[in-house]
TORKOL-4160 file (C-alpha; in steps of 0.2 Angstrom, whole numbers, padded with zeros to 4 digits, m for minus):
89
<pt num="1" X="0000" Y="0000" Z="0000"/>
<pt num="2" X="0006" Y="0017" Z="m0004"/>
<pt num="3" X="0009" Y="0030" Z="0010"/>
<pt num="4" X="m0002" Y="0042" Z="0000"/>
<pt num="5" X="m0017" Y="0031" Z="0003"/>
<pt num="6" X="m0016" Y="0033" Z="0022"/>
<pt num="7" X="m0026" Y="0049" Z="0025"/>
<pt num="8" X="m0025" Y="0049" Z="0044"/>
<pt num="9" X="m0017" Y="0041" Z="0060"/>
<pt num="10" X="m0021" Y="0047" Z="0077"/>
<pt num="11" X="m0011" Y="0034" Z="0087"/>
<pt num="12" X="m0026" Y="0022" Z="0089"/>
<pt num="13" X="m0035" Y="0022" Z="0072"/>
<pt num="14" X="m0029" Y="0022" Z="0054"/>
<pt num="15" X="m0039" Y="0029" Z="0040"/>
<pt num="16" X="m0035" Y="0024" Z="0022"/>
<pt num="17" X="m0044" Y="0023" Z="0005"/>
<pt num="18" X="m0045" Y="0011" Z="m0009"/>
<pt num="19" X="m0054" Y="0010" Z="m0025"/>
<pt num="20" X="m0067" Y="m0004" Z="m0027"/>
<pt num="21" X="m0066" Y="m0013" Z="m0044"/>
<pt num="22" X="m0084" Y="m0017" Z="m0046"/>
<pt num="23" X="m0090" Y="0001" Z="m0048"/>
<pt num="24" X="m0073" Y="0011" Z="m0047"/>
<pt num="25" X="m0079" Y="0020" Z="m0031"/>
<pt num="26" X="m0067" Y="0027" Z="m0018"/>
<pt num="27" X="m0070" Y="0019" Z="m0001"/>
<pt num="28" X="m0063" Y="0025" Z="0015"/>
<pt num="29" X="m0060" Y="0013" Z="0029"/>
<pt num="30" X="m0055" Y="0016" Z="0047"/>
<pt num="31" X="m0047" Y="0002" Z="0057"/>
<pt num="32" X="m0038" Y="0000" Z="0073"/>
<pt num="33" X="m0019" Y="0001" Z="0071"/>
<pt num="34" X="m0017" Y="m0018" Z="0075"/>
<pt num="35" X="m0031" Y="m0023" Z="0063"/>
<pt num="36" X="m0023" Y="m0012" Z="0050"/>
<pt num="37" X="m0006" Y="m0021" Z="0053"/>
<pt num="38" X="m0014" Y="m0038" Z="0052"/>
<pt num="39" X="m0021" Y="m0034" Z="0035"/>
<pt num="40" X="m0005" Y="m0026" Z="0029"/>
<pt num="41" X="0007" Y="m0040" Z="0035"/>
<pt num="42" X="m0001" Y="m0054" Z="0024"/>
<pt num="43" X="0006" Y="m0045" Z="0009"/>
<pt num="44" X="0024" Y="m0046" Z="0015"/>
<pt num="45" X="0033" Y="m0061" Z="0006"/>
<pt num="46" X="0042" Y="m0075" Z="0016"/>
<pt num="47" X="0060" Y="m0074" Z="0019"/>
<pt num="48" X="0070" Y="m0081" Z="0004"/>
<pt num="49" X="0054" Y="m0080" Z="m0007"/>
<pt num="50" X="0059" Y="m0076" Z="m0025"/>
<pt num="51" X="0046" Y="m0067" Z="m0036"/>
<pt num="52" X="0046" Y="m0069" Z="m0054"/>
<pt num="53" X="0046" Y="m0052" Z="m0062"/>
<pt num="54" X="0050" Y="m0054" Z="m0080"/>
<pt num="55" X="0050" Y="m0069" Z="m0092"/>
<pt num="56" X="0052" Y="m0072" Z="m0110"/>
<pt num="57" X="0062" Y="m0059" Z="m0120"/>
<pt num="58" X="0061" Y="m0047" Z="m0105"/>
<pt num="59" X="0070" Y="m0059" Z="m0093"/>
<pt num="60" X="0088" Y="m0055" Z="m0088"/>
<pt num="61" X="0096" Y="m0071" Z="m0095"/>
<pt num="62" X="0083" Y="m0082" Z="m0105"/>
<pt num="63" X="0089" Y="m0099" Z="m0110"/>
<pt num="64" X="0082" Y="m0098" Z="m0128"/>
<pt num="65" X="0084" Y="m0080" Z="m0131"/>
<pt num="66" X="0093" Y="m0082" Z="m0148"/>
<pt num="67" X="0079" Y="m0093" Z="m0155"/>
<pt num="68" X="0065" Y="m0082" Z="m0149"/>
<pt num="69" X="0073" Y="m0067" Z="m0158"/>
<pt num="70" X="0072" Y="m0076" Z="m0174"/>
<pt num="71" X="0054" Y="m0079" Z="m0172"/>
<pt num="72" X="0051" Y="m0060" Z="m0171"/>
<pt num="73" X="0048" Y="m0049" Z="m0186"/>
<pt num="74" X="0063" Y="m0038" Z="m0192"/>
<pt num="75" X="0055" Y="m0022" Z="m0186"/>
<pt num="76" X="0053" Y="m0029" Z="m0168"/>
<pt num="77" X="0071" Y="m0035" Z="m0168"/>
<pt num="78" X="0078" Y="m0018" Z="m0173"/>
<pt num="79" X="0066" Y="m0009" Z="m0160"/>
<pt num="80" X="0072" Y="m0021" Z="m0147"/>
<pt num="81" X="0091" Y="m0017" Z="m0151"/>
<pt num="82" X="0087" Y="0002" Z="m0150"/>
<pt num="83" X="0080" Y="0000" Z="m0133"/>
<pt num="84" X="0095" Y="m0008" Z="m0126"/>
<pt num="85" X="0105" Y="0008" Z="m0125"/>
<pt num="86" X="0100" Y="0024" Z="m0117"/>
<pt num="87" X="0106" Y="0035" Z="m0132"/>
<pt num="88" X="0096" Y="0033" Z="m0148"/>
<pt num="89" X="0105" Y="0037" Z="m0164"/>
């Protein structure tokens, strides 16, 4: 949760908001500090838990990267090569 979503904290209660997906309505919730921590702590991953962030062509060291590049069109390959460097020529 972003700090910007917490609207107030008075030492006992935490007020925060979230956007409900069903109707895109902004909902404000007030919970005790312990209840808030209980709800927040379940999102912390376990120690030594590895999250997979990127896969396929975006992975750091994909095994079959060279074979995947041949399957792409020529325009996509040149665009991918351009994005590898910070300076575009």
